[in-house]
C-alpha positions as CSV (number, residue, x, y, z in Angstrom):
1,X,73.5,99.5,98.7
2,X,71.7,101.1,96.2
3,X,72.2,100.1,92.7
4,X,73.8,103.2,91.3
5,X,76.2,103.1,94.3
6,X,77.0,99.5,93.0
7,X,77.5,100.8,89.8
8,X,80.2,103.2,91.0
9,X,81.9,100.6,93.1
10,X,82.2,98.3,90.1
11,X,83.9,100.9,88.1
12,X,86.2,101.6,91.1
13,X,87.0,98.0,91.2
14,X,87.8,97.9,87.8
15,X,90.4,100.5,88.2
16,X,91.8,98.8,90.9
17,X,92.1,95.7,89.1
18,X,94.0,97.0,86.3
19,X,95.7,100.0,88.3
20,X,99.2,98.9,87.1
21,X,98.1,99.7,83.8
22,X,95.8,102.5,84.1
23,X,97.6,105.0,86.5
24,X,101.3,105.6,85.7
25,X,104.1,105.7,88.1
26,X,105.1,109.0,89.2
27,X,107.5,111.2,87.0
28,X,111.0,110.1,87.9
29,X,113.7,112.6,88.4
30,X,115.7,114.1,85.7
31,X,118.4,111.2,84.8
32,X,122.2,112.6,84.7
33,X,124.9,111.0,83.2
34,X,127.4,110.0,86.0
35,X,130.8,111.9,85.4
36,X,134.0,110.3,86.6
37,X,137.3,112.5,86.9
38,X,139.7,110.8,85.0
39,X,143.4,109.6,86.0
40,X,144.9,112.9,85.6
41,X,148.6,112.7,86.0
42,X,150.2,113.4,89.5
43,X,152.3,116.2,88.0
44,X,149.4,118.3,86.5
45,X,147.3,118.2,89.7
46,X,146.9,121.1,91.7
47,X,147.6,120.8,95.6
48,X,144.1,120.6,96.5
49,X,143.7,117.8,93.8
50,X,146.5,116.2,95.3
51,X,145.2,115.9,98.8
52,X,141.9,114.4,97.5
53,X,143.9,111.6,95.6
54,X,144.1,108.1,97.5
55,X,147.6,107.5,98.1
56,X,149.2,104.6,96.2
57,X,151.2,102.1,97.7
58,X,154.8,102.6,97.5
59,X,155.9,98.9,97.0
60,X,154.1,95.9,95.0
61,X,152.6,93.0,97.2
62,X,152.7,89.7,96.2
63,X,149.4,88.3,95.0
64,X,148.0,85.5,97.3
65,X,146.3,82.7,95.9
66,X,143.0,82.3,98.0
67,X,140.4,79.3,97.5
68,X,136.6,79.9,97.8
69,X,135.1,79.5,101.1
70,X,131.1,79.3,101.8
71,X,130.1,80.9,104.9
72,X,126.9,79.9,106.3
73,X,124.5,82.0,108.4
74,X,121.6,80.7,110.5
75,X,119.4,83.0,112.0
76,X,115.9,83.0,113.7
77,X,114.4,84.3,110.5
78,X,116.5,82.9,107.5
79,X,119.7,80.9,106.2
80,X,121.9,82.4,103.8
81,X,125.1,81.3,102.1
82,X,128.1,83.8,101.6
83,X,131.2,83.4,99.1
84,X,134.7,84.8,99.9
85,X,134.6,85.1,95.9
86,X,133.6,88.9,95.7
87,X,132.4,88.8,99.3
88,X,128.7,88.5,98.2
89,X,125.3,86.8,98.9
90,X,125.0,83.3,97.2
91,X,121.8,82.2,98.6
92,X,119.1,83.6,101.2
93,X,115.8,81.5,102.3
94,X,113.2,82.7,104.5
95,X,112.6,80.1,107.4
96,X,108.6,81.6,108.0
97,X,107.6,81.6,104.3
98,X,107.3,78.7,102.2
99,X,106.1,78.0,98.7
100,X,103.2,76.0,97.3
101,X,105.6,72.8,98.2
102,X,106.5,74.0,101.4
103,X,110.0,74.8,100.6
104,X,111.3,77.9,102.2
105,X,111.0,80.9,100.0
106,X,114.3,81.7,98.1
107,X,115.0,85.2,97.3
108,X,117.4,84.4,94.7
109,X,115.9,82.7,92.0
110,X,118.1,83.3,89.0
111,X,120.4,80.4,88.1
112,X,124.0,81.2,87.8
113,X,123.9,84.9,87.9
114,X,126.6,86.9,86.6
115,X,125.9,89.7,89.4
116,X,125.3,88.3,93.2
117,X,123.7,90.8,96.0
118,X,126.5,93.2,97.6
119,X,129.3,92.8,94.5
120,X,131.0,95.8,94.1
121,X,131.4,96.9,90.4
122,X,133.9,99.4,89.2
123,X,132.4,102.7,87.6
124,X,133.8,105.2,85.4
125,X,137.1,105.4,83.3
126,X,139.2,103.7,85.6
127,X,137.3,100.4,85.9
128,X,140.0,98.3,84.2
129,X,142.4,99.5,86.9
130,X,139.9,98.4,89.9
131,X,138.6,95.3,87.9
132,X,140.7,93.0,89.9
133,X,140.3,94.5,93.5
134,X,136.6,94.9,93.1
135,X,135.7,91.2,92.3
136,X,138.4,89.4,93.6
137,X,138.8,86.6,96.4
138,X,138.5,87.7,99.8
139,X,140.1,86.6,103.4
140,X,137.6,85.7,105.7
141,X,138.1,83.7,108.9
142,X,134.6,82.8,109.6
143,X,133.0,79.4,108.4
144,X,129.7,79.5,110.2
145,X,127.5,81.6,112.1
146,X,124.5,80.6,114.4
147,X,122.3,83.2,115.8
148,X,119.6,82.4,118.4
149,X,118.1,84.3,121.2
150,X,120.9,83.8,123.5
151,X,123.2,85.2,120.5
152,X,121.8,88.3,118.8
153,X,124.3,89.3,116.6
154,X,127.7,88.7,114.9
155,X,130.0,90.2,112.2
156,X,131.6,88.6,109.6
157,X,134.6,90.6,107.9
158,X,136.1,90.2,104.3
159,X,139.4,91.6,103.3
160,X,140.9,91.7,100.1
161,X,144.2,93.4,98.7
162,X,145.9,93.2,95.3
163,X,149.3,93.4,94.2
164,X,149.4,97.2,94.3
165,X,148.3,97.6,97.8
166,X,144.7,98.7,96.8
167,X,142.2,96.9,99.0
168,X,138.4,96.4,100.2
169,X,137.1,95.6,103.6
170,X,133.4,94.7,103.7
171,X,132.1,94.1,107.2
172,X,128.4,92.4,107.5
173,X,126.8,92.3,110.8
174,X,123.8,89.9,110.9
175,X,121.0,90.0,113.8
176,X,119.3,86.7,115.2
177,X,115.6,88.3,114.8
178,X,116.0,90.6,111.9
179,X,115.9,90.8,108.5
180,X,118.4,93.6,108.5
181,X,122.3,93.4,107.8
182,X,124.4,96.2,108.2
183,X,127.3,96.5,105.6
184,X,130.1,98.8,106.0
185,X,132.6,99.2,103.1
186,X,136.5,100.4,103.6
187,X,138.5,100.9,100.5
188,X,142.0,102.2,99.9
189,X,143.5,103.0,96.8
190,X,140.5,102.6,94.6
191,X,139.8,105.2,91.9
192,X,136.6,106.4,90.3
193,X,134.1,105.0,92.7
194,X,131.9,102.1,92.5
195,X,128.6,100.7,92.5
196,X,127.0,98.7,95.4
197,X,124.7,96.3,93.4
198,X,121.8,94.5,94.5
199,X,122.6,91.6,92.2
200,X,120.0,90.1,89.8
201,X,116.3,89.6,91.0
202,X,117.2,89.6,94.4
203,X,114.0,90.1,96.6
204,X,111.7,88.9,93.9
205,X,110.1,85.5,94.5
206,X,106.9,85.4,92.7
207,X,107.8,87.4,89.3
208,X,104.4,86.1,87.7
209,X,102.3,87.7,90.5
210,X,99.4,89.3,88.5
211,X,99.0,92.1,91.0
212,X,101.2,94.8,92.3
213,X,104.8,96.1,90.9
214,X,107.4,93.5,90.5
215,X,110.8,95.1,89.6
216,X,113.2,97.8,90.7
217,X,111.7,100.6,92.8
218,X,113.7,103.4,94.5
219,X,112.6,106.4,97.2
220,X,114.2,109.6,95.8
221,X,113.1,113.1,97.0
222,X,110.2,111.6,98.9
223,X,108.6,109.7,95.8
224,X,108.7,106.3,94.6
225,X,110.3,105.7,91.4
226,X,109.5,102.4,89.9
227,X,110.7,100.8,86.8
228,X,108.9,98.4,84.1
229,X,111.2,95.6,83.9
230,X,110.1,94.9,80.4
231,X,111.0,98.5,79.2
232,X,114.4,98.7,80.6
233,X,116.7,98.9,77.4
234,X,119.7,100.3,79.0
235,X,121.1,101.6,82.2
236,X,119.1,104.3,84.1
237,X,120.9,106.6,86.3
238,X,119.0,108.5,88.8
239,X,120.0,111.6,91.2
240,X,118.6,113.2,94.0
241,X,118.0,112.6,97.9
242,X,118.1,108.8,97.9
243,X,116.5,107.1,100.7
244,X,116.7,103.5,99.4
245,X,116.5,101.3,96.1
246,X,115.2,97.8,96.0
247,X,113.7,95.2,93.9
248,X,110.2,94.0,94.8
249,X,107.3,91.9,94.2
250,X,103.9,91.8,95.9
251,X,105.1,90.4,99.1
252,X,108.9,90.4,99.5
253,X,111.7,92.8,98.8
254,X,115.4,93.2,99.2
255,X,116.2,96.7,99.7
256,X,119.6,99.0,100.3
257,X,119.5,101.9,102.4
258,X,122.8,104.0,102.3
259,X,123.6,105.4,105.8
260,X,126.5,107.2,104.4
261,X,126.5,109.8,101.3
262,X,125.8,108.0,97.9
263,X,125.9,109.8,94.5
264,X,123.1,107.8,92.8
265,X,120.8,105.1,91.8
266,X,121.7,102.8,88.8
267,X,119.0,100.4,87.4
268,X,119.6,97.8,84.8
269,X,118.7,94.7,83.1
270,X,120.7,91.7,82.5
271,X,119.2,89.1,80.2
272,X,115.5,88.3,81.3
273,X,116.5,89.8,85.1
274,X,117.0,93.0,86.6
275,X,119.3,94.8,89.1
276,X,119.6,98.0,90.9
277,X,122.3,99.4,92.9
278,X,124.0,102.4,94.7
279,X,126.9,104.4,92.9
280,X,129.5,105.7,95.6
281,X,132.2,107.8,94.6
282,X,133.8,108.5,97.9
283,X,136.4,105.7,99.6
284,X,134.0,104.5,102.4
285,X,130.1,103.7,102.9
286,X,127.9,102.4,105.3
287,X,124.6,100.8,104.3
288,X,121.2,98.8,105.5
289,X,120.5,95.9,103.5
290,X,117.0,94.3,104.2
291,X,115.7,91.1,102.5
292,X,112.5,89.8,103.7
293,X,108.9,90.0,103.5
294,X,106.8,93.4,103.4
295,X,105.9,93.3,107.0
296,X,105.1,97.1,107.6
297,X,106.0,97.2,111.4
298,X,109.5,95.5,110.4
299,X,110.1,97.9,107.7
300,X,109.0,100.9,110.1
301,X,111.7,99.9,112.7
302,X,114.2,100.6,110.0
303,X,113.7,104.2,110.1
304,X,114.9,104.8,106.7
305,X,111.2,105.0,105.3
306,X,111.3,101.6,103.8
307,X,107.7,101.1,104.9
308,X,106.8,103.4,101.9
309,X,107.3,100.4,99.5
310,X,104.0,98.9,100.5
311,X,101.6,100.3,98.3
312,X,98.2,101.6,99.1
313,X,97.7,103.0,95.6
314,X,96.6,106.4,94.2
315,X,93.1,106.1,93.7
316,X,91.0,107.9,95.1
317,X,92.6,110.0,97.6
318,X,96.1,109.8,96.5
319,X,98.9,107.8,97.8
320,X,98.9,109.4,101.5
321,X,95.2,109.8,101.8
322,X,94.7,106.0,101.1
323,X,97.5,104.9,103.4
324,X,95.8,107.0,106.1
325,X,92.5,105.3,105.7
326,X,94.3,101.8,105.3
327,X,96.7,101.7,108.1
328,X,93.7,101.7,110.9
329,X,92.0,98.8,109.2
330,X,95.5,97.0,109.0
331,X,95.9,97.6,112.9
332,X,92.4,96.4,113.5
333,X,92.9,93.2,111.4
334,X,95.9,92.4,113.5
335,X,94.1,93.4,116.8
336,X,91.5,90.8,116.1
337,X,93.9,88.3,114.6
338,X,95.4,88.5,118.1
339,X,92.4,86.9,120.3
340,X,90.9,85.4,117.2
341,X,94.0,83.4,115.9
342,X,92.0,83.2,112.2
343,X,92.6,86.0,109.8
344,X,89.3,84.8,108.5
345,X,87.5,85.3,111.1
346,X,89.3,88.6,111.7
347,X,87.9,89.5,108.3
348,X,84.7,88.6,109.2
349,X,84.8,90.9,112.5
350,X,86.2,93.8,110.8
351,X,83.7,93.9,108.2
352,X,80.9,93.7,110.6
353,X,82.8,96.9,112.3
354,X,82.5,98.7,109.3
355,X,78.9,97.8,108.7
356,X,77.8,99.1,112.1
357,X,79.6,102.5,111.8
358,X,77.8,103.0,108.5
359,X,74.3,102.0,109.4
360,X,72.8,105.5,109.8
361,X,74.2,106.5,106.1
362,X,72.9,102.9,104.6
363,X,69.4,103.5,106.5
364,X,69.6,107.1,104.9
365,X,70.5,106.2,101.7
366,X,67.7,103.1,101.6
367,X,65.0,105.5,102.8
368,X,65.8,107.9,100.0
369,X,65.7,105.3,97.4
370,X,62.4,104.1,98.8
371,X,61.0,107.5,98.4
372,X,62.6,107.6,94.9
373,X,60.8,104.6,94.1
374,X,57.4,105.7,95.1
375,X,57.8,108.6,92.7
376,X,58.9,106.7,90.1
377,X,55.7,106.8,88.3
378,X,55.1,110.4,88.2
379,X,58.7,111.0,87.2
380,X,58.0,108.5,84.1
381,X,54.7,110.6,83.1
382,X,56.8,113.8,83.4
383,X,59.4,112.4,80.9
384,X,56.9,111.3,78.5
385,X,55.0,114.4,78.6
386,X,58.1,117.0,78.1
387,X,60.1,114.6,76.1
388,X,60.5,117.3,73.5
389,X,61.5,119.9,76.0
390,X,64.0,118.4,78.1
391,X,64.7,122.0,80.1
392,X,60.8,122.3,81.1
393,X,61.1,118.3,82.0
394,X,63.9,118.8,84.2
395,X,62.3,121.7,86.1
396,X,59.0,119.6,86.2
397,X,61.0,116.7,87.9
398,X,62.8,119.0,90.4
399,X,59.8,120.6,91.3
400,X,58.4,117.2,92.0
401,X,61.1,116.3,94.3
402,X,60.7,119.6,96.1
403,X,57.0,118.8,96.6
404,X,57.8,115.8,98.4
405,X,61.0,116.4,100.0
406,X,63.0,114.2,98.2
407,X,66.8,114.7,97.4
408,X,67.7,112.8,94.5
409,X,71.3,112.7,95.3
410,X,70.2,111.4,98.9
411,X,70.1,107.7,98.1
412,X,73.8,107.7,96.1
413,X,75.9,110.5,98.3
414,X,75.5,108.7,101.7
415,X,76.8,105.3,100.1
416,X,79.5,106.8,97.8
417,X,81.3,108.0,101.2
418,X,81.8,104.6,101.8
419,X,83.8,104.0,98.4
420,X,87.3,105.2,100.2
421,X,86.6,102.7,102.8
422,X,86.1,100.0,100.6
423,X,89.0,100.6,98.7
424,X,91.1,101.0,101.9
425,X,90.1,97.7,102.7
426,X,90.7,96.2,99.1
427,X,94.3,97.4,99.5
428,X,94.8,96.0,103.1
429,X,93.2,92.6,102.2
430,X,94.9,92.2,98.5
431,X,98.5,93.5,99.7
432,X,98.9,92.4,103.5
433,X,101.7,89.7,103.8
434,X,100.2,88.4,107.0
435,X,97.3,86.8,104.9
436,X,99.9,85.0,102.9
437,X,99.3,81.4,103.5
438,X,96.7,81.9,106.2
439,X,94.2,79.3,106.5
440,X,90.4,79.9,107.0
441,X,88.4,76.9,107.4
442,X,88.0,73.5,105.2
443,X,89.1,73.9,101.9
444,X,90.3,77.7,102.1
445,X,94.0,77.1,103.3
446,X,95.3,80.4,101.8
447,X,93.5,83.6,102.2
448,X,95.8,85.5,99.9
449,X,95.3,82.8,97.2
450,X,91.8,82.4,95.0
451,X,89.3,80.1,96.2
452,X,90.3,76.8,94.4
453,X,86.7,75.4,94.2
454,X,85.3,79.2,93.3
455,X,82.7,78.6,95.8
456,X,83.3,82.2,97.4
457,X,83.0,84.2,94.4
458,X,79.7,82.2,93.3
459,X,78.1,82.4,96.5
460,X,78.8,86.2,96.6
461,X,77.4,86.5,93.0
462,X,74.2,84.7,94.3
463,X,74.0,87.2,97.3
464,X,74.3,90.2,95.1
465,X,71.3,89.1,93.0
466,X,69.4,88.5,96.2
467,X,70.1,92.2,97.2
468,X,69.4,93.6,94.0
469,X,66.0,92.1,94.5
470,X,65.2,93.4,97.6
471,X,66.6,97.2,96.8
472,X,64.3,99.6,95.5
473,X,64.5,99.8,91.8
474,X,65.5,103.2,90.0
475,X,63.1,105.0,87.8
476,X,66.0,104.6,84.8
477,X,65.0,101.6,82.8
478,X,68.3,101.4,81.3
479,X,70.3,101.8,84.6
480,X,68.0,98.8,86.0
481,X,69.1,96.4,83.0
482,X,72.8,97.3,83.6
483,X,72.3,96.6,87.2
484,X,70.7,93.0,86.4
485,X,74.4,92.3,85.0
486,X,76.3,93.4,88.1
487,X,76.3,90.1,90.0
488,X,77.6,88.2,86.8
489,X,80.6,90.9,86.2
490,X,81.2,90.8,89.9
491,X,81.5,86.9,90.3
492,X,83.6,86.8,87.2
493,X,86.0,89.6,88.5
494,X,86.2,87.9,91.8
495,X,87.0,84.5,90.4
496,X,90.8,84.7,90.8
497,X,91.0,87.2,93.4
498,X,92.2,86.7,97.2
499,X,89.6,84.6,98.7
500,X,90.1,86.9,101.6
501,X,89.1,89.7,99.7
502,X,86.0,87.7,98.4
503,X,85.3,86.6,101.9
504,X,84.9,90.4,103.2
505,X,82.7,91.3,100.0
506,X,80.6,88.2,100.7
507,X,80.1,89.1,104.3
508,X,79.4,92.4,103.4
509,X,76.5,91.3,101.1
510,X,74.9,88.9,103.7
511,X,75.0,91.9,106.3
512,X,73.3,94.2,103.6
513,X,70.4,91.9,102.8
514,X,69.9,91.5,106.9
515,X,69.7,95.6,106.8
516,X,67.9,95.8,103.6
517,X,65.2,93.2,105.1
518,X,64.8,95.2,108.1
519,X,64.2,98.5,106.2
520,X,62.1,96.9,103.8
521,X,59.9,95.5,106.6
522,X,60.0,98.7,108.4
523,X,58.8,101.0,105.6
524,X,56.2,98.4,104.5
């Protein structure tokens, strides 16, 4: 890899590392204030309005005192606890993912939240009327649900009715080997609509993760609209064609996707936590709740576009272009893991495959750089001779290139074509949850975390230095001086990056050294 290409790559890498700070999110759809019809006296309403108004109970019903009950859900993938107070989720722990202390990942970290997942919150001018029914204590008969391979799914039903006869029925369906939860809501006597809330920070396990977006994200009109949790000062209301709304961190998410019609998305901040939800103005609603890892294949099977939550970045080919490049690498990585049973070895094999594909381009680049190195003394003579006449100097240098049949861009362009490939691999290795907790060998116990002893970054920096010594030097002295600092710059940049990504770069450098040695020997 020639030095100009390395300079281009380090600039690209800087953009990638600082991506969330340098590239703004897509412009959100126009925010609109949600309008709710006020409670008009029945005598003044038209016939059409009367037909749309939910019938009120003819006689009050006595209020029933219901004690709190906890419902335990145990599936192959997670354990959850629900409460009949509001018919909401109280905790959800993932069985296949643990923290550094080997404790299952808990997707509800906020202590004593005021809003729990699947809370129904009143909206509009009638919220005082609906407050009791929407936050009441529900009847529920189920106490425990255990799902396994012999028991695929089960439904839990919550029901609440207040003294006026207004009622809410929540039906949740759980699956044995899926993070999906189906939700149906039926209401009677409720006016003004409601907001189905995701709760506070539900789906965010690593709020201090240094890479990737952490907070609310919604897919509206085919675009991902992210919200910076630190900049939310008041509720944000979005309208449009809503595919889903979610809370996310680098590896996990909890998302609500509407099956029936919804009227908007509302994002809010409560203390230090954030929440999002769907506003519903109709009586009934159907939804899909997903709470779990960002596994591309699982998200895709939901068929609501939730796989688009995995961000492959905008640079350099746009979101769609980056995804088209990254997904094949992701598939290959999983394929190699299938028979190697080690993601570190899979990364090495994938790196070797990419290098083999690009051998012709690399050879062409190195030969061009070698020819440029041979012309360097003559180019320097022309620069000195015509230093007061830049126009003549450029003409003479181009004539020299033409005479010796050397393309000045020949050493750079073939290698620059590999930049999108490098960035695609970068994104796959940076954000694939499959690498989370995946061991390599010896001290590397998690390829998604930094090398605890910084061995890989230091060896990688040394390999870059060796590579530079073997690569033909540039005719530009200033560029050569800058290139001398690249191994140091890269070493410091890679110190805290995932060890899987550093492993890819290290193996790539070793293969480059071997290829450069062969080319130098052949052209000697």
